[in-house]
C-alpha positions in Angstrom: 3.3 -1.8 -6.6 2.7 -1.1 -10.1 5.6 -0.4 -12.6 6.6 0.3 -16.3 9.7 -1.3 -18.0 13.3 -2.2 -15.7 12.0 -3.4 -12.2 9.2 -5.3 -13.8 9.0 -4.8 -17.4 6.0 -4.3 -19.8 4.0 -1.9 -17.0 4.2 -4.6 -14.1 1.5 -4.3 -11.6 2.2 -6.1 -8.4 0.4 -3.7 -6.6 -0.2 -5.4 -3.1 -1.4 -8.6 -1.7 -4.8 -8.5 -2.2 -6.3 -10.0 1.0 -10.1 -11.0 -0.6 -11.1 -10.2 3.3 -11.2 -6.5 2.2 -14.5 -7.3 0.3 -17.7 -7.3 1.8 -19.2 -10.6 2.5 -22.9 -11.5 2.2 -23.3 -11.3 6.1 -21.7 -7.9 6.8 -24.3 -6.5 4.1 -26.6 -5.1 6.5 -23.6 -3.7 9.0 -23.6 -0.1 9.6 -20.1 0.5 7.5 -19.3 4.1 6.1 -21.6 4.6 2.7 -18.7 5.5 0.6 -15.2 3.4 -0.2 -13.9 6.8 -0.6 -12.3 8.0 2.9 -11.8 11.6 2.2 -15.8 11.7 1.0 -16.3 10.3 4.4 -14.5 12.5 6.3 -15.9 15.5 4.5 -19.2 14.8 4.9 -17.8 14.2 9.2 -16.6 17.9 8.6 -20.4 19.0 7.0 -21.7 17.8 10.2 -22.9 14.8 9.0 -23.6 12.3 12.2 -21.5 9.2 11.4 -22.5 5.4 12.9 -20.5 3.9 15.5 -18.8 1.4 12.9 -18.6 4.2 10.9 -16.1 6.3 12.9 -14.3 3.1 14.2 -13.7 2.8 10.3 -12.6 6.3 9.4 -10.3 6.7 12.3 -8.6 3.2 11.8 -8.3 4.9 8.1 -6.6 8.1 9.8 -4.4 6.1 11.7 -5.7 7.8 14.6 -4.7 4.1 16.8 -6.2 4.3 19.9 -9.3 5.9 19.0 -10.0 2.9 16.3 -9.3 0.2 18.7 -11.3 1.3 21.6 -14.1 2.2 19.1 -14.2 -1.3 17.4 -13.5 -3.2 20.3 -16.4 -1.3 21.8 -19.0 -2.4 19.0 -17.6 -6.2 18.9 -17.9 -5.9 23.2 -21.6 -5.1 22.6 -22.6 -7.2 20.3 -20.4 -10.6 19.1 -22.6 -12.0 16.8 -23.7 -9.0 14.5 -22.8 -7.9 11.2 -21.3 -4.7 12.6 -19.0 -6.5 14.7 -18.0 -9.1 11.9 -17.0 -5.5 10.0 -15.2 -4.2 13.6 -12.9 -7.4 13.1 -12.5 -7.2 9.2 -11.0 -3.5 9.7 -8.9 -4.7 12.8 -7.5 -6.9 10.8 -6.3 -4.5 8.0 -5.4 -2.2 11.1 -3.1 -4.7 12.8 -1.2 -5.9 9.7 -0.7 -2.7 8.7 1.1 -1.7 12.0 3.3 -5.2 12.1 0.9 -6.9 15.1 0.7 -9.7 14.0 -0.9 -12.1 16.7 -3.6 -9.5 17.1 -4.7 -9.8 13.3 -4.7 -13.5 13.9 -7.0 -12.9 16.8 -9.3 -11.6 14.1 -9.1 -13.4 11.7 -10.1 -16.8 14.0 -13.1 -14.6 15.4 -13.9 -13.9 12.1 -14.0 -17.8 11.3 -16.2 -18.5 14.4 -19.1 -16.6 12.7 -18.3 -17.5 9.4 -16.2 -21.3 9.4 -17.0 -21.9 5.6 -15.7 -18.4 4.3 -13.1 -19.4 1.9 -11.5 -15.7 1.6 -10.9 -16.3 5.4 -9.6 -20.0 5.0 -6.8 -18.7 2.4 -5.8 -16.4 4.6 -6.0 -17.9 7.6 -2.9 -19.8 7.3 -0.9 -16.9 6.1 -1.8 -15.4 9.6 -1.5 -18.0 12.0 2.4 -18.0 10.3 2.9 -14.3 10.7 1.8 -14.9 14.4 4.3 -17.3 15.1 6.6 -14.3 15.1 7.3 -11.1 17.6 5.3 -8.0 16.3 7.6 -5.6 14.6 9.0 -3.3 17.0 10.8 0.5 16.6 13.9 0.3 18.5 16.2 3.4 18.4 15.5 6.2 15.8 17.7 9.2 15.2 17.2 11.5 11.9 19.6 10.5 8.9 19.9 11.4 5.5 20.7 8.3 2.8 21.6 8.5 -0.5 19.3 6.6 -3.2 19.3 5.2 -6.4 17.0 4.8 -9.1 16.5 1.7 -11.0 14.3 1.4 -14.0 12.1 4.0 -12.3 12.0 2.3 -8.8 13.6 3.7 -5.9 16.0 2.0 -3.6 17.2 3.1 -0.7 20.5 1.8 1.5 19.5 -0.7 4.4 21.3 -3.2 6.7 19.6 -6.4 6.9 20.6 -8.7 10.4 24.1 -6.4 9.5 24.7 -7.1 6.1 24.7 -4.1 3.8 22.3 -4.0 1.1 19.8 -2.3 -1.4 16.2 -2.4 -1.0 13.3 -0.8 -2.8 10.9 1.3 -1.3 7.3 0.3 -2.2 4.3 1.9 -0.2 1.6 -0.3 -2.3 3.2 -3.6 -1.0 0.9 -4.7 2.2 4.0 -7.2 3.1 7.8 -6.6 2.4 9.3 -8.8 -0.8 12.4 -10.4 -0.9 14.1 -12.9 -3.6 14.7 -16.6 -3.0 18.3 -15.9 -3.4 18.3 -12.9 -1.2 17.0 -15.2 1.2 19.7 -17.8 0.8 22.5 -14.9 0.8 21.0 -14.2 4.3 20.6 -17.2 5.4 16.9 -17.5 6.2 15.1 -20.3 5.7 11.5 -19.7 4.2 8.4 -21.2 6.5 5.1 -22.2 4.0 2.0 -21.5 4.5 -1.1 -22.8 2.7 -1.9 -19.2 2.0 -2.2 -18.5 -2.2 -1.4 -15.2 -3.7 -4.3 -13.4 -5.4 -2.7 -10.3 -6.8 -3.1 -7.7 -9.4 -3.3 -9.4 -12.2 -6.4 -11.2 -11.5 -4.2 -14.7 -11.5 -3.7 -17.1 -8.5 -0.2 -17.9 -7.5 1.7 -20.1 -5.5 1.5 -21.0 -2.1 3.2 -17.5 0.3 6.3 -18.4 2.4 7.7 -16.0 5.0 11.2 -15.0 6.7 11.5 -12.9 9.5 14.5 -10.0 9.3 15.7 -9.9 13.4 17.4 -6.7 12.2 16.8 -3.9 10.0 18.4 -0.8 10.0 17.4 2.3 7.6 19.6 5.4 8.4 19.4 5.4 11.9 16.2 4.0 12.8 16.5 -0.2 13.7 13.5 -2.3 13.3 13.2 -5.8 14.7 11.0 -8.7 14.0 10.0 -7.6 10.1 8.8 -10.5 7.8 8.9 -10.9 4.3 7.2 -12.5 1.2 10.0 -14.8 -0.2 9.1 -15.0 -4.1 11.1 -17.1 -6.2 13.5 -15.1 -9.0 12.2 -16.7 -11.8 8.4 -14.7 -11.8 10.5 -11.6 -13.4 10.1 -9.3 -10.1 13.7 -8.8 -10.4 14.2 -9.2 -13.5 17.5 -6.3 -14.8 18.1 -5.6 -11.2 21.6 -6.6 -9.1 21.2 -9.5 -7.0 21.7 -7.3 -3.6 18.6 -5.6 -4.2 16.2 -8.0 -5.1 14.1 -7.2 -1.9 11.3 -4.6 -1.2 10.0 -2.8 2.0 6.7 -2.6 2.3 4.4 -0.6 4.5 5.0 -1.9 7.6 8.2 -0.6 8.0 8.0 2.5 6.5 5.2 3.5 8.0 7.2 2.4 11.1 10.1 5.1 10.4 7.9 8.0 10.8 8.8 10.4 7.9 10.9 10.3 4.5 11.7 13.0 2.9 12.2 12.9 -1.3 14.5 15.5 -2.3 15.7 17.3 -5.7 19.2 15.9 -5.4 18.3 12.1 -4.9 18.7 12.4 -0.8 15.9 10.6 1.3 15.8 11.8 4.9 14.6 9.0 7.2 12.9 9.8 10.1 13.2 13.6 10.1 10.6 16.7 11.1 8.7 18.7 9.2 9.9 21.0 6.6 8.3 24.7 6.4 5.7 23.5 3.2 4.1 25.5 0.7 1.5 23.0 0.1 0.1 20.1 1.4 -1.6 16.7 0.5 -3.8 14.6 3.2 -3.2 11.1 3.8 -5.6 7.8 4.7 -5.7 4.7 4.6 -7.4 2.2 2.7 -6.7 -1.0 4.6 -3.0 -1.3 4.4 -2.8 1.4 1.2 -2.2 4.9 1.3 -4.7 7.4 -0.2 -4.2 10.9 -1.1 -5.5 13.5 -3.4 -4.9 15.3 -6.9 -6.4 17.8 -8.1 -7.9 17.7 -12.2 -9.4 20.3 -13.2 -10.3 22.3 -10.2 -11.8 18.7 -8.7 -10.0 17.0 -6.1 -9.5 13.1 -7.0 -8.8 10.7 -4.4 -5.6 8.3 -5.7 -3.9 5.6 -4.0 -0.3 6.3 -3.3 2.5 4.0 -4.7 5.8 4.7 -4.3 6.9 1.6 -6.0 4.7 2.4 -9.4 7.1 3.7 -12.1 4.1 4.3 -13.8 1.2 6.1 -13.0 -2.1 4.9 -14.4 -5.8 6.0 -14.2 -8.7 4.0 -13.2 -12.2 3.5 -14.7 -13.8 6.3 -12.7 -11.6 9.0 -13.9 -12.8 7.7 -17.4 -16.2 7.8 -16.1 -15.6 11.9 -14.4 -14.1 12.8 -18.1 -15.1 11.1 -21.0 -14.6 13.6 -23.2 -10.7 13.6 -22.5 -10.3 9.8 -24.2 -11.2 11.2 -27.4 -7.6 13.0 -27.4 -5.8 9.5 -27.0 -5.3 5.8 -28.8 -6.4 2.6 -27.6 -4.1 -0.2 -26.5 -3.5 -3.1 -24.1 -2.1 -2.6 -21.3 0.1 -5.3 -19.7 -0.8 -6.1 -15.9 2.1 -8.3 -14.5 1.6 -9.6 -11.1 3.9 -12.7 -9.0 0.9 -14.9 -10.4 1.3 -13.9 -13.9 0.2 -11.3 -16.8 -3.1 -10.2 -18.1 -3.9 -7.6 -21.0 -6.0 -4.9 -19.8 -8.1 -2.4 -22.5 -6.5 1.1 -21.9 -6.2 4.7 -23.6 -3.1 6.2 -23.5 -3.3 10.1 -23.8 -0.6 12.4 -24.7 0.0 14.2 -21.4 -2.6 15.5 -18.3 -1.8 18.6 -16.6 -2.7 18.1 -12.7 -1.6 19.6 -9.4 0.0 17.0 -6.7 1.7 19.3 -4.4 3.2 21.1 -7.4 1.8 21.3 -11.1 2.7 18.4 -12.7 2.8 17.4 -16.4 2.6 13.4 -16.9 3.3 12.2 -20.4 2.0 10.2 -21.4 -1.1 9.2 -19.0 -2.4 5.9 -19.0 -6.5 5.2 -18.0 -7.4 1.7 -17.8 -11.0 1.0 -18.7 -11.8 -2.0 -16.9 -11.6 -3.0 -13.1 -8.6 -4.6 -11.8 -8.9 -4.5 -7.7 -11.4 -3.1 -5.5 -9.9 0.3 -5.2 -9.8 0.8 -8.8 -13.5 1.1 -8.5 -13.8 3.9 -6.6 -9.9 5.4 -6.7 -9.7 7.5 -9.3 -5.7 6.4 -10.0 -3.1 4.8 -8.7 0.2 7.3 -8.4 3.6 6.4 -9.0 6.9 7.6 -8.6 7.0 8.9 -12.1 4.5 11.7 -11.1 6.2 11.5 -7.5 9.4 12.6 -8.9 8.4 15.8 -10.4 6.8 16.4 -6.9 10.0 17.0 -5.7 11.0 17.4 -3.1 8.0 16.3 -0.5 7.7 14.4 2.8 5.5 11.4 3.6 4.8 12.5 7.1 2.9 9.4 8.3 2.9 11.0 12.0 0.9 13.8 11.1 -0.8 12.3 8.2 0.4 14.6 5.4 2.5 14.8 2.2 4.1 18.1 2.5 5.8 20.0 -0.1 8.5 22.3 0.8 9.5 25.0 -1.7 12.5 24.0 -4.3 15.4 25.5 -3.1 
């Protein structure tokens, strides 16, 4: 999640828990992974007739959430040559895949397999404790589900929806940019939940290292008329600034696991959200893919389709260094400034250029004013994704539907 004022002031970038296993270790540099980190580019090359390696094909199918196909392909690579670089990368892809869909025991199994090959890898050693803790809980489960419409609330540019947590009515933020759901210590105490500690430390968007991560399990989470079971939440200190200015009954964030399990979320112009409903007749669509646990989509600027991360928890859209490289002349229209990146671990200042506006297309024509371009890399994704689009841009695009079942964003005609 990346935000501006309110929920996380000073353009907070609480983007995600950055599990450093996302990077390619030296062992895996010889793996036959996809040449590009931009999954849309890989998909386009396949459509144009390019032959993908078995590993690249498995990675792409995982990115497209083709679950049974991806799992079969990646496990086949591992079975064929368990000690190979390709097998190691297949394990890594499966870690993120299983984390995203809430199969935590399977994710831990892949971590242990990677550690068997590289027992001294510091990134794996750091996350091992967290995955071991997650594996002690049952996997996230989808129970009964019927379409429903709920009334959302926007606070400081962040969107909140009513939920029931272990039977207690609350209002939680919706954030596709978070890899694990979050709640404050006060919220956990109010719900009677006791955090369990791991020795894993957070490395977040600010670039700083934070405290050891703690987990609680919510046995029952109801959103609309969809019932989810065994939803893990990271517990964070109330003093870190993440929930400043937000009422205490809203001190939690639903991350990608529960949102993906809901199937569809329909954001309407009147502030209502449709949960687990059907698709709507749409004037246009935009594709969805996953990079690990992060959703990707595309926008259009100056007749070029650009890959971006899709972050409902961001109050402010920010453009990354690849955008500046593609359109260097546009920076002359803006003014230099220091942009604060605030995460769970702390705050850092980044060089940026503030543009008066940008006109682009995201299902509809969007006039984004102002538009911030970050000049330095902040995450691995910011090295190739041209922007992180936030809820400021999405509000202009309403009505739109996130359909994880078909892996598309739909933009129905305005009523």
